[in-house]
C-alpha positions as CSV (number, residue, x, y, z in Angstrom):
1,X,74.9,80.4,23.4
2,X,71.3,81.1,23.8
3,X,70.5,80.2,20.3
4,X,72.4,77.1,20.8
5,X,70.3,76.1,24.0
6,X,66.9,77.0,22.2
7,X,68.0,74.6,19.3
8,X,69.0,71.8,21.9
9,X,65.5,72.1,23.5
10,X,63.6,72.3,20.4
11,X,65.1,69.1,19.2
12,X,64.6,67.4,22.6
13,X,60.7,68.5,22.4
14,X,60.8,67.2,18.9
15,X,62.1,63.9,19.8
16,X,59.6,63.7,22.6
17,X,56.7,64.7,20.4
18,X,58.0,62.0,17.8
19,X,58.1,59.3,20.4
20,X,54.8,60.0,21.8
21,X,53.3,60.0,18.3
22,X,54.7,56.8,17.5
23,X,53.4,55.4,20.6
24,X,50.1,56.8,19.9
25,X,50.2,55.0,16.6
26,X,51.2,51.7,17.7
27,X,48.6,51.8,20.3
28,X,45.9,52.9,18.0
29,X,46.7,49.9,15.6
30,X,46.9,47.5,18.5
31,X,43.4,48.9,19.8
32,X,41.9,48.6,16.2
33,X,42.9,45.2,16.0
34,X,41.2,44.3,19.5
35,X,38.0,46.2,18.3
36,X,38.0,44.2,15.2
37,X,38.7,41.0,17.0
38,X,35.9,41.8,19.6
39,X,33.5,42.7,16.4
40,X,34.3,39.4,14.8
41,X,33.5,37.5,18.3
42,X,30.4,39.6,18.5
43,X,29.2,38.5,15.1
44,X,30.0,34.9,15.6
45,X,28.2,34.7,18.8
46,X,25.2,36.4,17.1
47,X,25.4,33.9,14.2
48,X,25.9,30.8,16.6
49,X,23.3,31.6,19.2
50,X,19.7,31.9,18.2
51,X,17.6,34.8,19.2
52,X,14.8,34.4,21.6
53,X,12.6,34.9,18.5
54,X,14.1,32.2,16.7
55,X,13.7,29.9,19.7
56,X,9.8,30.9,20.1
57,X,9.4,30.2,16.2
58,X,11.2,26.9,16.5
59,X,8.9,25.8,19.6
60,X,5.8,26.8,17.9
61,X,6.8,24.8,14.6
62,X,7.5,21.7,16.7
63,X,4.4,22.1,18.5
64,X,2.0,22.5,15.7
65,X,3.6,19.9,13.5
66,X,1.4,16.9,13.5
67,X,4.3,14.6,12.3
68,X,6.1,15.3,15.6
69,X,3.2,14.7,18.0
70,X,3.0,11.6,20.0
71,X,-0.8,11.6,19.7
72,X,-0.4,12.0,16.0
73,X,2.0,9.3,14.7
74,X,3.1,9.0,11.0
75,X,-0.1,7.9,8.7
76,X,1.5,4.5,7.9
77,X,2.4,3.7,11.5
78,X,-1.1,2.4,12.6
79,X,-2.4,2.3,9.2
80,X,-4.7,-0.8,9.2
81,X,-3.9,-3.4,6.7
82,X,-6.2,-4.2,3.9
83,X,-8.7,-6.8,4.6
84,X,-7.6,-10.0,3.1
85,X,-10.5,-11.5,1.0
86,X,-11.0,-15.1,1.6
87,X,-9.4,-17.4,-1.1
88,X,-11.2,-20.6,-2.3
89,X,-9.0,-23.7,-2.4
90,X,-8.5,-25.4,-5.7
91,X,-10.5,-28.3,-4.3
92,X,-13.6,-26.4,-3.4
93,X,-13.2,-24.5,-6.8
94,X,-13.4,-27.8,-8.6
95,X,-16.4,-28.8,-6.5
96,X,-18.3,-25.6,-7.4
97,X,-17.5,-26.0,-11.0
98,X,-18.8,-29.6,-11.1
99,X,-22.0,-28.7,-9.2
100,X,-22.7,-25.7,-11.6
101,X,-22.2,-27.9,-14.7
102,X,-24.4,-30.6,-13.3
103,X,-27.1,-28.1,-12.8
104,X,-27.0,-26.9,-16.4
105,X,-29.5,-28.7,-18.5
106,X,-28.5,-30.9,-21.4
107,X,-31.7,-31.3,-23.3
108,X,-32.4,-28.7,-25.9
109,X,-35.9,-27.7,-24.8
110,X,-35.0,-27.4,-21.0
111,X,-31.6,-25.6,-22.0
112,X,-33.2,-23.1,-24.3
113,X,-35.8,-22.3,-21.4
114,X,-33.1,-21.7,-18.9
115,X,-32.9,-18.1,-17.6
116,X,-29.7,-16.7,-19.0
117,X,-28.6,-13.4,-17.0
118,X,-27.9,-11.1,-19.7
119,X,-26.6,-8.3,-17.5
120,X,-23.4,-10.4,-16.9
121,X,-23.0,-11.3,-20.5
122,X,-21.1,-8.0,-21.7
123,X,-18.5,-7.5,-24.6
124,X,-15.6,-8.4,-22.3
125,X,-16.8,-11.7,-21.6
126,X,-17.7,-12.5,-25.0
127,X,-14.0,-11.6,-26.2
128,X,-12.2,-13.5,-23.5
129,X,-14.1,-16.4,-22.9
130,X,-16.8,-17.2,-25.5
131,X,-15.1,-15.9,-29.0
132,X,-12.4,-18.1,-29.0
133,X,-14.7,-21.2,-28.5
134,X,-17.0,-20.3,-31.2
135,X,-14.1,-19.7,-33.6
136,X,-12.6,-23.2,-32.5
137,X,-15.8,-24.9,-33.2
138,X,-16.3,-23.3,-36.5
139,X,-12.8,-24.6,-37.7
140,X,-14.0,-28.3,-36.4
141,X,-17.2,-28.1,-38.4
142,X,-16.1,-26.6,-41.7
143,X,-12.3,-27.2,-41.7
144,X,-11.4,-23.6,-41.4
145,X,-11.6,-20.3,-39.7
146,X,-14.6,-18.0,-40.8
147,X,-14.1,-14.6,-39.0
148,X,-17.2,-13.2,-40.6
149,X,-19.3,-16.2,-39.4
150,X,-17.6,-15.8,-35.8
151,X,-18.5,-12.0,-35.8
152,X,-22.0,-12.6,-36.8
153,X,-23.0,-15.2,-34.1
154,X,-20.8,-12.9,-31.4
155,X,-23.2,-10.0,-32.6
156,X,-26.4,-12.1,-32.4
157,X,-25.4,-13.3,-28.6
158,X,-24.7,-9.7,-27.8
159,X,-28.0,-8.6,-29.2
160,X,-29.9,-10.9,-26.9
161,X,-31.3,-13.0,-29.5
162,X,-33.0,-16.3,-28.5
163,X,-31.3,-19.6,-29.0
164,X,-33.7,-20.8,-31.7
165,X,-33.4,-17.7,-33.9
166,X,-29.5,-18.3,-33.7
167,X,-30.0,-22.0,-34.7
168,X,-32.2,-21.1,-37.6
169,X,-29.2,-18.5,-39.0
170,X,-26.3,-20.9,-38.5
171,X,-28.1,-23.9,-40.0
172,X,-27.5,-22.2,-43.4
173,X,-24.0,-22.7,-43.0
174,X,-23.4,-25.7,-40.4
175,X,-26.4,-27.6,-41.6
176,X,-26.8,-30.8,-39.5
177,X,-24.1,-29.6,-37.2
178,X,-26.1,-26.5,-36.3
179,X,-28.2,-27.7,-33.5
180,X,-25.5,-29.5,-31.7
181,X,-23.2,-26.3,-32.0
182,X,-26.0,-23.9,-30.5
183,X,-26.8,-26.3,-27.8
184,X,-23.3,-26.4,-26.6
185,X,-22.7,-22.8,-27.2
186,X,-25.8,-22.1,-25.2
187,X,-24.5,-24.3,-22.2
188,X,-21.3,-22.4,-22.4
189,X,-23.2,-18.9,-22.0
190,X,-24.9,-20.4,-19.1
191,X,-21.8,-21.6,-17.4
192,X,-19.7,-18.4,-18.0
193,X,-22.2,-16.0,-16.5
194,X,-23.1,-18.2,-13.7
195,X,-19.5,-18.8,-12.8
196,X,-18.8,-15.2,-13.1
197,X,-21.5,-14.3,-10.6
198,X,-19.9,-16.9,-8.2
199,X,-16.4,-15.5,-8.6
200,X,-15.1,-18.9,-10.2
201,X,-14.0,-16.8,-13.2
202,X,-12.7,-13.3,-13.6
């Protein structure tokens, strides 16, 4: 009987211990989940809320940024518009051209004595405005293009040769047409240089 009582007490104690152990395990698991939830919440708060150091850094960047300052607007905000150059009307341009042409002498002696501004007469002006005219006149006089003769005349002009010297050289080919050709060419040279200085041609 004593043995039986001791066994009953032992089983009762075992049941109580087992119940307590299970209760502790459930509580431990529940508390662990709660700790993890609290840890996740803390991490979320840390991620979502900037630290004081982050705030100070952001304020410093905004303060020192010239683009965000009211006193320093965007470069293009108050940028002055480029000044528009006054344009010459078509009528005024025609009048200026006519006045320039009337000023150029037509007689050979006066024409050849007219001071030509060689500083304005460069290779670019020769190529764009004079060479095509020379080539066209050569075709009119001899009936076909002569690239070598055209190039020769252009080189003489660029070398600042006097009109009398050019006249002597082209007379071998153009003969009686040589003087008319050189006179017209010299008037053209004077016109182009003066027109360029006045802004009438580019």
